[in-house]
ZALUMVO-579859 format. One line per 2 residues: number of its first residue (from 0); their letters; for each residue x, y, z of N, C-alpha, C. Coordinates in nm, 2 decimals. Example, Ala and Ser with C-alpha at 12.3 -4.5 7.8 and 13.67 -1.06 7.14 Angstrom:
2
0> AS> 1.32 -0.57 0.78 1.23 -0.45 0.78 1.32 -0.33 0.78 | 1.28 -0.22 0.71 1.37 -0.11 0.71 1.29 0.00 0.79
END
This chain:
181
0> MK> -3.62 -2.52 9.63 -3.64 -2.64 9.56 -3.61 -2.61 9.41 | -3.56 -2.72 9.34 -3.55 -2.71 9.20 -3.62 -2.83 9.14
2> YC> -3.63 -2.82 9.00 -3.70 -2.93 8.93 -3.61 -2.99 8.82 | -3.64 -3.11 8.79 -3.56 -3.18 8.69 -3.60 -3.12 8.55
4> SE> -3.50 -3.10 8.47 -3.52 -3.04 8.34 -3.58 -3.15 8.24 | -3.57 -3.28 8.27 -3.62 -3.38 8.18 -3.76 -3.42 8.22
6> CG> -3.79 -3.45 8.34 -3.92 -3.51 8.38 -4.01 -3.41 8.46 | -3.95 -3.30 8.51 -4.03 -3.21 8.59 -4.04 -3.25 8.74
8> NQ> -3.98 -3.35 8.78 -3.98 -3.40 8.92 -3.92 -3.30 9.01 | -3.98 -3.28 9.13 -3.92 -3.18 9.23 -3.80 -3.24 9.29
10> LL> -3.69 -3.17 9.30 -3.56 -3.22 9.35 -3.52 -3.14 9.48 | -3.45 -3.20 9.56 -3.38 -3.13 9.67 -3.28 -3.03 9.61
12> DE> -3.25 -2.93 9.68 -3.15 -2.83 9.64 -3.01 -2.89 9.62 | -2.97 -2.99 9.70 -2.84 -3.05 9.69 -2.84 -3.18 9.60
14> AV> -2.95 -3.21 9.53 -2.95 -3.33 9.45 -2.86 -3.31 9.33 | -2.79 -3.42 9.29 -2.70 -3.42 9.18 -2.77 -3.48 9.06
16> IC> -2.85 -3.58 9.08 -2.93 -3.65 8.98 -3.07 -3.66 9.02 | -3.16 -3.68 8.92 -3.30 -3.69 8.95 -3.33 -3.84 9.00
18> PK> -3.39 -3.86 9.11 -3.42 -4.00 9.15 -3.52 -4.07 9.07 | -3.60 -3.99 8.99 -3.71 -4.05 8.91 -3.66 -4.10 8.78
20> CG> -3.59 -4.01 8.71 -3.54 -4.05 8.57 -3.39 -4.06 8.55 | -3.31 -4.02 8.65 -3.17 -4.04 8.65 -3.10 -3.93 8.57
22> AA> -3.17 -3.83 8.53 -3.10 -3.72 8.46 -3.02 -3.63 8.55 | -2.91 -3.57 8.50 -2.83 -3.49 8.58 -2.90 -3.36 8.62
24> AG> -2.89 -3.32 8.75 -2.95 -3.20 8.79 -2.86 -3.08 8.76 | -2.91 -2.97 8.73 -2.84 -2.85 8.70 -2.77 -2.79 8.82
26> PI> -2.70 -2.68 8.81 -2.63 -2.62 8.92 -2.73 -2.58 9.03 | -2.68 -2.57 9.15 -2.77 -2.54 9.27 -2.85 -2.41 9.25
28> GE> -2.79 -2.31 9.19 -2.86 -2.19 9.18 -2.97 -2.19 9.07 | -2.97 -2.29 8.98 -3.06 -2.30 8.87 -3.19 -2.36 8.92
30> KE> -3.30 -2.28 8.89 -3.43 -2.33 8.92 -3.52 -2.33 8.80 | -3.57 -2.44 8.76 -3.66 -2.46 8.65 -3.80 -2.49 8.70
32> TP> -3.89 -2.45 8.62 -4.03 -2.48 8.65 -4.06 -2.62 8.60 | -4.15 -2.69 8.66 -4.18 -2.83 8.61 -4.27 -2.82 8.49
34> AG> -4.33 -2.71 8.46 -4.42 -2.69 8.35 -4.34 -2.64 8.22 | -4.21 -2.64 8.23 -4.13 -2.58 8.12 -4.12 -2.67 8.00
36> KH> -4.00 -2.73 7.98 -3.97 -2.81 7.87 -4.05 -2.94 7.86 | -4.08 -2.99 7.98 -4.15 -3.12 7.98 -4.29 -3.11 7.92
38> DE> -4.36 -3.00 7.95 -4.49 -2.98 7.89 -4.49 -2.96 7.74 | -4.39 -2.88 7.70 -4.37 -2.86 7.55 -4.34 -2.99 7.48
40> RV> -4.26 -3.08 7.54 -4.23 -3.21 7.47 -4.35 -3.29 7.47 | -4.43 -3.29 7.58 -4.55 -3.37 7.58 -4.65 -3.33 7.47
42> RL> -4.66 -3.20 7.46 -4.75 -3.14 7.35 -4.70 -3.18 7.21 | -4.57 -3.17 7.19 -4.52 -3.20 7.06 -4.53 -3.35 7.03
44> KT> -4.51 -3.44 7.13 -4.53 -3.58 7.12 -4.68 -3.61 7.09 | -4.77 -3.54 7.16 -4.91 -3.56 7.13 -4.95 -3.52 6.99
46> SA> -4.89 -3.41 6.95 -4.91 -3.36 6.81 -4.86 -3.46 6.71 | -4.75 -3.52 6.73 -4.69 -3.62 6.64 -4.78 -3.74 6.63
48> AL> -4.82 -3.79 6.75 -4.91 -3.91 6.75 -5.04 -3.88 6.68 | -5.10 -3.77 6.70 -5.23 -3.73 6.63 -5.21 -3.73 6.48
50> YN> -5.10 -3.67 6.44 -5.07 -3.66 6.30 -5.05 -3.80 6.24 | -4.98 -3.89 6.31 -4.96 -4.02 6.26 -5.09 -4.10 6.25
52> IA> -5.18 -4.08 6.34 -5.32 -4.14 6.33 -5.39 -4.08 6.21 | -5.38 -3.95 6.19 -5.45 -3.89 6.07 -5.38 -3.94 5.94
54> GI> -5.25 -3.96 5.95 -5.18 -4.01 5.83 -5.23 -4.14 5.79 | -5.25 -4.23 5.89 -5.30 -4.37 5.86 -5.44 -4.36 5.80
56> LN> -5.52 -4.28 5.86 -5.66 -4.26 5.81 -5.66 -4.20 5.67 | -5.57 -4.11 5.64 -5.56 -4.05 5.50 -5.51 -4.16 5.41
58> LL> -5.42 -4.25 5.45 -5.38 -4.36 5.36 -5.50 -4.45 5.33 | -5.58 -4.48 5.43 -5.69 -4.57 5.40 -5.79 -4.50 5.31
60> LA> -5.81 -4.37 5.33 -5.90 -4.29 5.24 -5.85 -4.29 5.10 | -5.72 -4.27 5.09 -5.66 -4.27 4.95 -5.68 -4.41 4.88
62> LF> -5.66 -4.52 4.96 -5.69 -4.65 4.90 -5.83 -4.67 4.86 | -5.92 -4.62 4.94 -6.06 -4.63 4.92 -6.10 -4.55 4.79
64> FT> -6.05 -4.43 4.79 -6.09 -4.34 4.67 -6.02 -4.38 4.54 | -5.90 -4.45 4.56 -5.84 -4.50 4.44 -5.92 -4.61 4.38
66> WI> -5.97 -4.70 4.47 -6.06 -4.80 4.43 -6.19 -4.75 4.36 | -6.24 -4.64 4.41 -6.36 -4.58 4.35 -6.33 -4.52 4.22
68> LF> -6.22 -4.45 4.21 -6.18 -4.38 4.09 -6.14 -4.47 3.98 | -6.06 -4.57 4.01 -6.00 -4.66 3.91 -6.05 -4.80 3.90
70> GS> -6.13 -4.84 4.00 -6.19 -4.97 4.00 -6.32 -4.97 3.91 | -6.37 -5.08 3.89 -6.49 -5.09 3.81 -6.61 -5.04 3.89
72> SS> -6.72 -5.00 3.82 -6.83 -4.94 3.88 -6.91 -5.05 3.97 | -6.89 -5.17 3.94 -6.95 -5.28 4.02 -6.86 -5.40 4.03
74> VE> -6.84 -5.45 4.15 -6.75 -5.56 4.17 -6.82 -5.68 4.23 | -6.81 -5.79 4.17 -6.87 -5.91 4.22 -6.78 -5.98 4.32
76> SG> -6.84 -6.02 4.43 -6.76 -6.09 4.53 -6.76 -6.24 4.50 | -6.68 -6.32 4.57 -6.68 -6.46 4.54 -6.78 -6.54 4.62
78> SS> -6.87 -6.47 4.69 -6.97 -6.54 4.77 -7.08 -6.61 4.68 | -7.15 -6.70 4.73 -7.25 -6.77 4.65 -7.38 -6.69 4.63
80> EG> -7.40 -6.58 4.72 -7.52 -6.50 4.70 -7.50 -6.40 4.59 | -7.39 -6.38 4.53 -7.37 -6.28 4.43 -7.37 -6.14 4.48
82> FT> -7.31 -6.11 4.59 -7.31 -5.98 4.66 -7.24 -5.88 4.57 | -7.30 -5.77 4.55 -7.25 -5.67 4.45 -7.23 -5.53 4.53
84> IS> -7.12 -5.47 4.50 -7.09 -5.34 4.55 -7.09 -5.25 4.43 | -7.17 -5.14 4.44 -7.17 -5.05 4.32 -7.14 -4.91 4.37
86> VD> -7.08 -4.83 4.28 -7.05 -4.69 4.31 -7.14 -4.60 4.23 | -7.22 -4.51 4.29 -7.31 -4.42 4.22 -7.24 -4.29 4.21
88> TS> -7.22 -4.25 4.08 -7.16 -4.12 4.05 -7.26 -4.03 3.99 | -7.39 -4.04 4.01 -7.49 -3.96 3.95 -7.48 -3.81 4.00
90> GG> -7.43 -3.79 4.12 -7.42 -3.65 4.17 -7.30 -3.58 4.11 | -7.22 -3.64 4.04 -7.10 -3.58 3.99 -6.99 -3.68 3.98
92> AP> -6.92 -3.70 3.87 -6.82 -3.80 3.85 -6.69 -3.75 3.92 | -6.61 -3.84 3.97 -6.49 -3.80 4.03 -6.39 -3.74 3.93
94> HP> -6.31 -3.65 3.98 -6.21 -3.58 3.89 -6.07 -3.64 3.92 | -6.01 -3.71 3.83 -5.88 -3.77 3.85 -5.77 -3.67 3.88
96> AL> -5.77 -3.56 3.81 -5.67 -3.46 3.83 -5.67 -3.40 3.97 | -5.79 -3.37 4.02 -5.81 -3.32 4.15 -5.77 -3.43 4.26
98> FW> -5.80 -3.56 4.22 -5.76 -3.67 4.31 -5.61 -3.67 4.33 | -5.54 -3.66 4.22 -5.39 -3.66 4.23 -5.34 -3.54 4.31
100> LW> -5.40 -3.42 4.29 -5.37 -3.30 4.36 -5.39 -3.32 4.51 | -5.50 -3.39 4.54 -5.53 -3.42 4.68 -5.43 -3.51 4.74
102> LA> -5.38 -3.61 4.67 -5.28 -3.70 4.72 -5.15 -3.62 4.74 | -5.12 -3.53 4.65 -5.00 -3.45 4.66 -5.01 -3.35 4.78
104> SI> -5.13 -3.30 4.81 -5.15 -3.21 4.93 -5.13 -3.29 5.06 | -5.17 -3.42 5.06 -5.15 -3.50 5.18 -5.01 -3.52 5.20
106> LF> -4.93 -3.55 5.10 -4.78 -3.57 5.12 -4.72 -3.44 5.16 | -4.76 -3.33 5.10 -4.70 -3.20 5.14 -4.74 -3.17 5.29
108> TY> -4.86 -3.20 5.33 -4.90 -3.17 5.47 -4.82 -3.26 5.56 | -4.79 -3.38 5.53 -4.71 -3.47 5.61 -4.57 -3.42 5.63
110> AL> -4.51 -3.38 5.51 -4.38 -3.32 5.52 -4.37 -3.19 5.60 | -4.47 -3.11 5.58 -4.48 -2.99 5.66 -4.49 -3.01 5.81
112> AL> -4.57 -3.12 5.85 -4.58 -3.15 5.99 -4.45 -3.19 6.05 | -4.38 -3.28 5.97 -4.25 -3.32 6.02 -4.15 -3.21 6.04
114> YS> -4.15 -3.12 5.94 -4.06 -3.00 5.95 -4.10 -2.91 6.06 | -4.23 -2.89 6.07 -4.28 -2.80 6.18 -4.24 -2.85 6.32
116> IS> -4.26 -2.98 6.34 -4.22 -3.03 6.47 -4.07 -3.02 6.50 | -3.99 -3.05 6.40 -3.85 -3.03 6.42 -3.81 -2.89 6.44
118> HI> -3.88 -2.80 6.36 -3.85 -2.65 6.38 -3.88 -2.60 6.52 | -3.99 -2.65 6.57 -4.04 -2.61 6.70 -3.94 -2.67 6.81
120> QR> -3.90 -2.79 6.79 -3.80 -2.85 6.89 -3.67 -2.78 6.89 | -3.63 -2.71 6.78 -3.51 -2.63 6.78 -3.53 -2.49 6.83
122> GG> -3.65 -2.46 6.88 -3.68 -2.33 6.94 -3.74 -2.23 6.84 | -3.79 -2.28 6.73 -3.85 -2.19 6.63 -3.99 -2.15 6.67
124> KG> -4.04 -2.05 6.59 -4.18 -2.01 6.62 -4.28 -2.10 6.55 | -4.40 -2.07 6.57 -4.51 -2.16 6.52 -4.56 -2.13 6.38
126> IF> -4.49 -2.05 6.30 -4.55 -2.02 6.17 -4.57 -2.14 6.08 | -4.49 -2.24 6.09 -4.51 -2.36 6.01 -4.63 -2.44 6.06
128> AY> -4.66 -2.43 6.19 -4.78 -2.49 6.24 -4.91 -2.43 6.18 | -4.91 -2.30 6.16 -5.02 -2.24 6.10 -5.03 -2.28 5.95
130> LY> -4.91 -2.29 5.88 -4.91 -2.34 5.74 -4.96 -2.49 5.74 | -4.93 -2.56 5.84 -4.97 -2.70 5.84 -5.12 -2.71 5.86
132> MF> -5.18 -2.63 5.94 -5.32 -2.63 5.96 -5.40 -2.58 5.83 | -5.34 -2.48 5.77 -5.40 -2.43 5.64 -5.39 -2.54 5.54
134> SS> -5.28 -2.61 5.53 -5.26 -2.72 5.43 -5.36 -2.84 5.46 | -5.39 -2.86 5.59 -5.49 -2.97 5.62 -5.63 -2.93 5.57
136> IL> -5.67 -2.80 5.59 -5.80 -2.76 5.54 -5.80 -2.76 5.39 | -5.69 -2.72 5.33 -5.69 -2.72 5.18 -5.70 -2.86 5.13
138> SV> -5.64 -2.96 5.19 -5.65 -3.10 5.14 -5.79 -3.16 5.15 | -5.87 -3.12 5.26 -6.01 -3.17 5.26 -6.09 -3.10 5.16
140> LL> -6.06 -2.97 5.13 -6.13 -2.90 5.02 -6.11 -2.97 4.88 | -5.98 -3.01 4.86 -5.95 -3.07 4.74 -6.01 -3.21 4.73
142> LN> -6.03 -3.28 4.84 -6.10 -3.41 4.84 -6.24 -3.39 4.80 | -6.31 -3.28 4.86 -6.45 -3.26 4.82 -6.46 -3.21 4.68
144> LA> -6.36 -3.14 4.62 -6.37 -3.11 4.48 -6.35 -3.23 4.39 | -6.26 -3.32 4.43 -6.23 -3.44 4.35 -6.35 -3.54 4.35
146> FP> -6.43 -3.54 4.46 -6.54 -3.63 4.47 -6.66 -3.55 4.52 | -6.74 -3.50 4.42 -6.85 -3.41 4.46 -6.96 -3.48 4.54
148> NL> -6.97 -3.61 4.53 -7.07 -3.69 4.61 -7.04 -3.69 4.76 | -6.92 -3.66 4.79 -6.87 -3.67 4.93 -6.95 -3.58 5.02
150> LI> -6.99 -3.46 4.98 -7.06 -3.37 5.06 -7.20 -3.43 5.09 | -7.26 -3.50 4.99 -7.39 -3.56 5.01 -7.38 -3.67 5.11
152> LA> -7.27 -3.75 5.10 -7.24 -3.86 5.19 -7.22 -3.81 5.33 | -7.16 -3.69 5.34 -7.13 -3.64 5.47 -7.26 -3.61 5.55
154> MC> -7.37 -3.59 5.48 -7.49 -3.57 5.55 -7.54 -3.69 5.63 | -7.49 -3.81 5.58 -7.52 -3.93 5.66 -7.41 -3.94 5.77
156> FI> -7.44 -4.02 5.87 -7.35 -4.04 5.98 -7.22 -4.10 5.93 | -7.22 -4.19 5.84 -7.10 -4.26 5.80 -7.01 -4.17 5.72
158> GV> -7.06 -4.06 5.66 -6.98 -3.97 5.58 -6.89 -3.88 5.66 | -6.92 -3.88 5.79 -6.83 -3.79 5.88 -6.69 -3.85 5.89
160> IF> -6.68 -3.98 5.87 -6.54 -4.04 5.88 -6.44 -3.98 5.78 | -6.49 -3.92 5.67 -6.40 -3.86 5.58 -6.34 -3.73 5.63
162> FV> -6.39 -3.67 5.73 -6.34 -3.55 5.78 -6.26 -3.57 5.91 | -6.26 -3.69 5.96 -6.18 -3.72 6.09 -6.03 -3.69 6.07
164> PT> -5.97 -3.72 5.96 -5.82 -3.69 5.95 -5.80 -3.54 5.96 | -5.88 -3.46 5.90 -5.86 -3.32 5.90 -5.88 -3.26 6.04
166> IL> -5.98 -3.31 6.11 -6.00 -3.27 6.25 -5.88 -3.31 6.34 | -5.83 -3.43 6.32 -5.71 -3.47 6.40 -5.59 -3.38 6.36
168> QL> -5.58 -3.35 6.23 -5.47 -3.26 6.19 -5.48 -3.12 6.25 | -5.60 -3.07 6.26 -5.62 -2.94 6.32 -5.58 -2.94 6.47
170> IA> -5.63 -3.05 6.54 -5.59 -3.06 6.68 -5.44 -3.08 6.70 | -5.38 -3.15 6.61 -5.23 -3.17 6.61 -5.16 -3.03 6.59
172> GV> -5.22 -2.95 6.50 -5.16 -2.81 6.48 -5.17 -2.73 6.60 | -5.29 -2.74 6.67 -5.30 -2.66 6.80 -5.20 -2.70 6.90
174> KM> -5.18 -2.84 6.91 -5.08 -2.89 7.00 -4.94 -2.84 6.97 | -4.91 -2.83 6.84 -4.78 -2.78 6.79 -4.77 -2.63 6.84
176> LQ> -4.87 -2.56 6.82 -4.87 -2.42 6.86 -4.85 -2.40 7.02 | -4.92 -2.49 7.09 -4.90 -2.49 7.23 -4.76 -2.53 7.27
178> GT> -4.69 -2.61 7.19 -4.55 -2.65 7.22 -4.45 -2.53 7.20 | -4.50 -2.43 7.14 -4.40 -2.31 7.11 -4.40 -2.21 7.23
180> R> -4.48 -2.23 7.32 -4.49 -2.13 7.44 -4.36 -2.14 7.52
END
């Protein structure tokens, strides 16, 4: 028995095309395992999806922290109750230079993820996946340096949300490494 190189479906030895996906079957003597290229592609697609989710969350965090850094310390809403949102910086003021460095590290991490996935798809090794995971950890460290109150907020349950993109990026990096096998 042989297996389809595209979807991993088991084929009869005399099959010319795969009945499941329609891909051309290889020569009769060629035998591929179903866990070969298909599993690598699934892992890389999972890695890309996780990084896209992390990228969206990082964008939302960037917008939130931009509002904190450059918005006023208290914003009045248009409601009749006079609802006020205030930002407390008594634990340490945000650092604009580190904020911009954090944004640059997010963009670098995103570019590194795209290059790493394409490099692995071309048959390369996983060195860029390691650099991607290191860059993910570096960006969360820069975020904590830019906003010193973030570590205090992380002790509350709601503060954990700031670390979710990094956790997703690390999982995506592991999936990239699994795709290199």
